[in-house]
C-alpha positions, 0 to 999 in steps of 0.5 A: 513172238510167234502165234501158235495155231491150234486145230482139231477141235469140234463138236463131239458127243459125250464119250467121244474122242478128239485129237488136237494138233499144234505146229510149233516153230522148230526152235521152240519145239526142240528146246522146250517142254510143250504143253496143252491148256484149256480155258472155259468162260470165266475161268483162268487157263489151266494146264492139262498135259505136258511133254518133255523133249525126251517124250516124257508125258505128264498129265493133270489128274483129271485126264491121266487115264483119258488123254495122250500127249505126243510130239511129232519130230518130223512135223514139229507138232504137238498133239493131244488125243482125248477120249471119253470126253465129258460135257464139262470139258467143253472149252477152248484148248491151247498149246504153248511151251511150259514157259509161254514162250510163244504168243498164245493162239486163238485156241481150238474150240471143243464142244461136247454134247449130251 
């Protein structure tokens, strides 16, 4: 399995925005529904958003109006733009296929201050 490497996290003020990125191996990128997940301490990893190979997105209800998931064919990369971030959304954010075909990466930490 290939371990993924997420990036783009950081410290942002409440109401701010971040764009997360995740390059994937071409074979996984081309053939799978791709997804973002997040995990807070003591909680399970939760699905946030996914996108099909034909660029059809799907979002968790809590994010639907504030996030955009996208794929870049040329870069074989997955992105998640998040707006109006709230302190409760501080977490480690991960990418993977919807069926977890890649080894989980270290995640990228998002911290949201008041």
